C-alpha positions in Angstrom: 0.0 0.0 0.0 1.1 3.6 -0.5 -0.1 7.2 -0.7 2.0 9.7 -2.6 1.7 13.4 -3.4 4.0 14.7 -6.1 4.6 17.6 -8.5 4.3 16.5 -12.2 4.8 19.0 -15.0 3.5 21.8 -12.9 0.4 19.9 -11.7 -0.1 18.3 -8.2 -0.8 14.6 -8.4 -2.2 12.2 -5.7 -1.6 8.5 -6.1 -2.7 5.8 -3.7 -3.0 2.1 -3.7 -4.9 0.2 -1.0 -3.8 -3.2 -2.1 -5.6 -3.8 -5.3 -5.5 -0.9 -7.7 -3.6 2.4 -8.0 -5.8 5.5 -8.1 -4.5 8.7 -9.7 -5.9 12.2 -9.1 -4.4 15.4 -10.7 -5.2 19.1 -10.2 -6.8 21.1 -13.0 -4.5 24.1 -12.5 -0.7 24.4 -12.3 1.2 25.7 -9.4 3.1 29.0 -9.7 6.8 28.3 -10.3 8.0 31.8 -9.3 8.9 30.6 -5.8 7.1 33.5 -4.1 3.6 32.2 -3.8 2.4 29.8 -1.1 -0.2 27.2 -2.1 -2.7 25.4 0.2 -2.9 21.7 -0.6 -5.3 19.2 1.0 -5.2 15.6 -0.1 -6.2 12.2 1.3 -8.9 9.6 1.2 -11.9 8.4 3.1 -12.3 4.7 2.5 -11.6 4.2 -1.2 -12.6 7.7 -2.2 -9.7 10.1 -2.8 -9.7 13.9 -2.8 -7.3 16.5 -3.9 -7.7 20.3 -3.2 -5.3 22.9 -4.5 -6.1 26.5 -3.3 -9.8 25.7 -2.9 -10.4 23.8 -6.1 -11.4 20.2 -5.3 -11.6 17.0 -7.2 -12.6 13.6 -5.9 -12.5 10.1 -7.3 -13.6 6.7 -6.1 -11.6 3.6 -6.5 -13.2 0.4 -7.7 -15.0 -1.6 -4.9 -12.5 -3.5 -2.8 -9.9 -2.5 -0.3 -10.7 0.6 1.7 -7.9 0.9 4.3 -4.4 2.2 3.8 -2.0 -0.3 5.5 1.6 1.0 5.1 3.4 0.5 8.5 6.3 2.6 7.2 7.9 5.9 8.0 6.4 9.1 6.6 8.6 11.0 4.2 8.4 14.7 3.2 10.2 16.2 0.2 12.1 13.1 -0.6 13.1 9.7 0.6 16.3 8.2 2.1 16.6 5.8 -0.8 14.8 5.9 -4.2 14.4 2.2 -3.9 11.7 2.8 -1.3 9.4 4.5 -3.9 6.9 2.2 -5.6 7.1 2.4 -9.4 3.4 3.2 -9.5 3.6 6.0 -6.9 5.1 8.5 -9.4 4.6 9.2 -13.1 8.3 9.6 -13.9 11.6 8.7 -12.3 11.3 9.8 -8.6 13.2 13.0 -7.8 13.3 15.0 -4.5 11.2 18.2 -4.1 12.8 21.6 -4.4 10.9 24.4 -2.6 9.4 25.2 0.7 6.9 23.2 2.8 5.2 24.3 6.0 2.1 23.5 8.2 1.9 19.8 7.5 -1.2 18.3 9.2 -1.7 14.5 9.1 -5.1 13.3 10.5 -5.7 16.5 12.3 -2.2 16.6 14.0 0.4 19.1 12.9 3.9 17.7 12.2 6.6 19.8 14.0 9.2 20.7 11.3 12.1 21.3 13.7 15.6 20.0 13.9 14.8 17.6 16.8 11.2 16.3 16.1 11.5 14.2 12.9 13.3 10.9 13.0 15.8 12.0 10.4 16.5 14.1 7.3 19.1 15.7 5.2 19.8 18.9 3.1 17.0 20.9 4.7 17.2 24.7 5.3 15.1 27.5 6.8 12.6 28.8 4.2 11.6 31.9 6.2 15.0 33.0 7.2 13.9 35.2 10.1 13.0 34.8 13.7 9.4 35.4 12.7 8.8 32.1 11.0 5.2 31.6 10.0 3.3 30.9 13.2 5.1 32.9 15.9 2.3 35.3 16.2 -1.0 33.6 16.9 -4.6 34.6 16.0 -3.6 36.6 12.9 -1.1 38.7 14.7 1.6 40.4 12.6 5.3 39.6 13.3 8.0 42.2 13.1 11.7 41.5 13.3 13.5 43.4 16.1 17.1 43.7 17.2 16.4 41.6 20.2 14.3 39.1 18.3 10.7 39.7 17.3 7.5 41.4 18.4 3.9 40.8 17.6 1.2 43.3 16.7 -2.0 41.8 17.9 -5.6 42.1 16.6 -7.9 44.1 18.9 -9.2 41.1 20.9 -5.9 39.4 21.6 -2.9 40.2 23.8 0.3 38.6 25.0 3.8 38.4 23.5 2.5 36.1 20.7 -1.2 37.2 20.7 -2.0 34.0 22.5 -4.4 35.3 25.1 -7.9 36.7 24.6 -8.5 40.1 26.2 -11.7 38.6 27.7 -9.5 36.1 29.6 -6.8 38.5 30.7 -8.4 39.1 34.1 -10.1 35.8 34.4 -10.9 34.2 37.8 -10.9 30.6 36.7 -9.6 28.3 39.4 -7.2 25.4 39.5 -6.4 23.9 36.1 -9.6 25.4 34.6 -9.7 26.6 31.0 -10.9 30.1 30.2 -13.1 30.2 27.1 -13.6 33.8 25.8 -17.1 34.9 24.9 -16.5 37.8 22.5 -20.2 38.6 21.9 -20.8 39.2 25.6 -17.3 40.7 26.3 -16.9 38.0 28.9 -15.7 34.4 29.5 -16.7 31.1 30.9 -14.6 28.7 32.9 -14.4 25.0 31.9 -13.6 23.0 35.0 -11.0 20.3 35.3 -12.1 16.9 36.7 -12.9 17.3 40.5 -13.8 20.9 40.4 -17.1 22.8 39.9 -18.7 26.2 40.2 -18.8 29.3 38.1 -15.0 29.8 38.6 -14.2 26.1 39.2 -13.1 26.8 42.7 -15.3 24.2 44.5 -13.7 20.8 45.1 -16.1 17.9 44.4 -16.1 14.1 44.5 -18.4 11.6 42.9 -18.9 8.0 41.8 -21.4 8.9 39.1 -20.0 11.1 36.3 -22.4 13.6 34.8 -21.5 14.7 31.2 -23.1 18.0 30.1 -21.6 18.3 26.6 -18.1 19.3 25.6 -17.1 16.9 28.4 -14.6 14.0 28.6 -12.7 11.7 30.9 -9.4 10.2 29.7 -8.4 7.1 31.8 -5.0 5.5 31.5 -5.2 1.8 32.4 -2.3 1.0 34.8 -2.6 -2.7 34.1 -2.4 -2.5 30.3 1.0 -4.2 30.1 -0.5 -7.3 31.8 -3.7 -7.6 29.8 -4.6 -10.4 27.5 -5.6 -8.3 24.6 -7.2 -11.2 22.7 -9.9 -11.3 25.3 -11.1 -7.8 26.2 -14.1 -6.7 28.2 -15.7 -3.5 29.3 -19.0 -2.9 31.2 -20.7 0.2 32.5 -24.0 1.7 33.4 -25.3 4.8 31.6 -28.4 6.9 31.4 -29.3 9.7 28.9 -32.2 11.4 27.2 -30.2 11.9 24.0 -30.4 9.8 20.8 -26.7 10.4 19.8 -23.5 10.3 21.7 -20.1 8.6 22.3 -20.3 6.7 25.6 -16.9 5.0 25.7 -13.8 4.6 23.4 -11.1 2.1 24.3 -8.2 3.3 22.1 -5.7 6.1 21.6 -7.9 7.8 19.0 -4.8 9.4 17.4 -5.1 8.1 13.8 -7.0 5.6 11.7 -4.5 2.8 12.3 -5.2 2.7 16.1 -7.2 -0.2 17.4 -10.4 0.7 19.3 -13.5 -0.6 20.8 -16.3 2.0 20.9 -19.7 2.1 22.5 -22.3 4.8 21.8 -25.7 5.8 20.6 -26.8 6.4 17.0 -30.4 7.3 16.0 -31.6 6.3 19.5 -30.1 2.9 19.6 -27.0 1.2 20.9 -24.0 1.1 18.5 -20.7 -0.8 19.0 -17.8 -0.6 16.6 -14.5 -2.7 16.8 -11.3 -2.2 14.9 -8.6 -4.8 15.5 -6.1 -3.6 13.1 -6.8 -3.9 9.4 -10.4 -2.8 8.9 -13.3 -1.4 10.8 -15.9 -4.0 11.3 -19.4 -3.4 10.1 -20.9 -1.4 13.0 -23.0 -3.6 15.4 -26.3 -1.9 15.9 -29.0 -3.1 18.3 -32.2 -3.2 16.4 -34.6 -2.2 19.1 -35.2 1.6 19.3 -36.1 3.9 22.2 -34.3 1.6 24.7 -31.2 3.9 25.2 -32.5 7.4 25.5 -35.3 7.0 28.1 -33.5 8.5 31.1 -33.4 5.0 32.7 -30.2 3.3 33.8 -28.9 0.7 31.3 -26.2 -1.8 31.8 -24.0 -2.5 28.8 -21.2 -5.1 28.4 -19.0 -5.7 25.4 -16.9 -8.9 25.3 -14.2 -9.4 22.6 -12.9 -13.0 22.3 -10.4 -12.7 19.5 -12.7 -11.7 16.6 -16.0 -12.8 18.2 -17.9 -9.9 19.7 -20.8 -10.2 22.2 -22.8 -7.2 23.3 -25.1 -7.4 26.3 -27.7 -4.7 27.1 -29.4 -5.0 30.5 -28.0 -8.5 30.8 -29.6 -9.7 27.5 -27.4 -10.8 24.6 -28.4 -8.4 21.9 -25.5 -8.7 19.4 -23.2 -11.6 18.5 -20.9 -11.5 15.5 -17.6 -12.8 14.3 -16.1 -9.7 12.6 -13.3 -11.5 10.8 -13.6 -15.3 10.4 -10.2 -15.3 8.8 -8.7 -14.4 12.2 -6.1 -12.1 10.6 -6.1 -9.7 13.6 -7.3 -11.0 17.0 -6.0 -8.5 19.7 -7.4 -5.2 20.8 -4.2 -3.1 21.1 -5.9 -0.1 22.6 -2.8 1.4 24.1 -4.1 1.5 27.7 -6.3 4.6 26.9 -10.0 4.8 27.5 -12.1 7.9 26.8 -15.6 8.4 28.2 -18.1 10.9 26.9 -15.9 12.4 24.3 -12.3 13.6 23.6 -10.1 16.5 24.6 -11.4 20.0 24.2 -11.2 21.0 20.5 -11.3 17.4 19.2 -14.7 16.8 17.8 -16.2 13.4 18.1 -17.4 13.1 14.5 -13.9 13.9 13.3 -11.9 11.6 15.6 -14.3 8.7 15.0 -14.5 9.5 11.2 -18.3 9.8 11.4 -19.0 6.6 13.4 -20.4 8.8 16.1 -21.8 12.3 15.7 -21.5 14.0 19.0 -20.3 13.8 22.6 -22.3 12.1 25.3 -24.7 14.0 27.5 -25.9 12.0 30.5 -24.4 9.9 33.3 -22.0 7.0 33.5 -21.1 4.8 36.5 -19.7 1.4 37.5 -17.1 1.1 34.7 -15.2 -2.2 34.9 -12.4 -3.3 32.5 -11.7 -6.9 31.7 -12.4 -9.1 34.7 -11.1 -6.7 37.3 -12.7 -7.0 40.7 -12.8 -3.2 41.2 -14.5 -0.5 39.3 -12.2 2.1 37.8 -11.9 5.4 39.7 -13.1 8.0 37.3 -12.2 10.8 39.7 -8.5 9.9 39.4 -8.5 10.3 35.6 -8.0 13.4 33.4 -11.0 15.3 32.2 -13.0 18.5 31.9 -16.6 19.6 32.2 -17.6 16.5 34.2 -19.8 17.0 37.3 -21.2 15.2 40.2 -24.1 13.0 39.0 -24.7 11.3 42.4 -28.0 13.1 43.0 -31.0 14.4 41.1 -30.7 15.3 37.4 
């Protein structure tokens, strides 16, 4: 498998092969060869459908039905490769040559690559394109950078302050408490505080404890499993109680959630019914959806258990077996390598559920979760000792 972006006779070309056929997309317009114009390029694929966008002009193309996952397991190269022998003959139109020019702001699966001396694994023959201390992202939030004798200075837009325009004026005098996040509210010339796990109140200055976690939207808990290294990942299990009045929401995600290659086990709601999705490595299984409607958004407590025995998946809802499927009879991948990370209710602030889950779930969970047990552990996990934001005491009332 491969995915390659190259410059061919002035046009940008995207080529990818998912294991059965090479797909080729090419821009309609040429790039400027004067060396003074920056171009915005977006390229990639969702399933077997590729897309290529140069300066806002987009083309898409579907591959023939078949493979829909990019399985490379190699390093990621920018501008060239360490050896031309690494380049698949179908990945480029002509003989492979290294790129000459400038590249910046590379974002892979919503994560920006740091193009510094120390962050990449290696490289050669690379210089600084900007040539000044200003770089291209020194000043945040559309601030203007100016080179000074002592370094640089930023001229900030009206609503931003700080040495790099990193702070909203609405948060400059904020009273948000321990570890809280200040979220500016420009329309009301004010701000709100988003509380870290274990804190509540308008300014997140009241310490709280709970055994039932209440998710109010834009909430999440990230739990790191201390026993991950000792787990038998071919036989995983998670159980929990939840209650909600919503028809959509991500309840739990066992997995790092960093890119599409990460294994995961996900539990959530879709169209008012229970939805479970498993990815053991090569492909995402057909989502397992409980056929009965209106059982999961009635504000009653429901007990859900998902058991993974290699590729056989069992889902219990209120102690009734509602789903049972072998997601890969070929047994190619049988372990849930979830990295010891479990999310509940959603993901970190700014990471949207529908993007991280590639549309498998549409929004964060709103409701309550309790009694979470991993594998066959004798104790429930202590949600209070995890990382999280905007989660409150659900022990009483609504």
